[in-house]
N, C-alpha and C positions, 0 to 999 in steps of 0.2 A: 860704529854709528849707534847711538843710544836710541831708545824707543821713540822719544820725542822727535829727533832728527829724522828717523825712519818714517814716522807718520806724516811729517811736513813734506818730505821728499815724495812720498806716495801721493799725497793730495795734490801737490804741484804737478807731478807727472800725469795724474788723471785729468787735471784741468787742461794741460797742454794737449794731451791726446784727444780730448773732446773737441777742442777748438780746431785741431788739425784734421778732424774727420771731414770738415766742410770747407777747408781753406788750405792754401799752401804756406801762409805766413800768419803770424799772430803776435800779440803783445799783451803783457800783463804789467801795469804800473805798480810800483811798490816803493814807498817812502823815498822819493827823490831818485829812484832808479827805475829802469825799465828792464823787464825780462822779455827779450825778443826770441822768437823761435821760428824755424823753417822746417817743413817736412822734408824728409829724405825719401828713401825707398818706401814703396807702399805694397801692401798685400794684394792678392787678387780681388778681394772685396773692396779695395780702395782705402782701407784703414791704414793709417800710418804705421810703419814698422820701425822707422828711425826718425830722429829729429836732431837738429843742431840748435843749441840753446845758448844765448849770449846775454850776459848781464852788463848793462851800460849805465854809467853814472849820469848826473845832471848835465854835465858838459858834453856828453856823447862819447866818452872814452870807455873802452871795453874794460870791465873789471874781471870777468871770468868768461870762459868759453867751454861748453860741455857738448859731448856727443851722447845722445840718449837712445837706447833701444827699448822698444815696448815689447813686453812678453805677455801677449794675450792668448 
């Protein structure tokens, strides 16, 4: 992964982490697609430890599915 991809991935992971601190689910729209995410296991302080992230196209079909682990 080059530096640009790494920066984008880190920024998106940070946004997902922030949104999941106060919710179980979330969504980020992006150019005709939606990035949907759901919290998995949580730490003792209720911060998310894991998330499932799904990219969906305009028609609602899954494009990609990821499992994410937050290292805080």
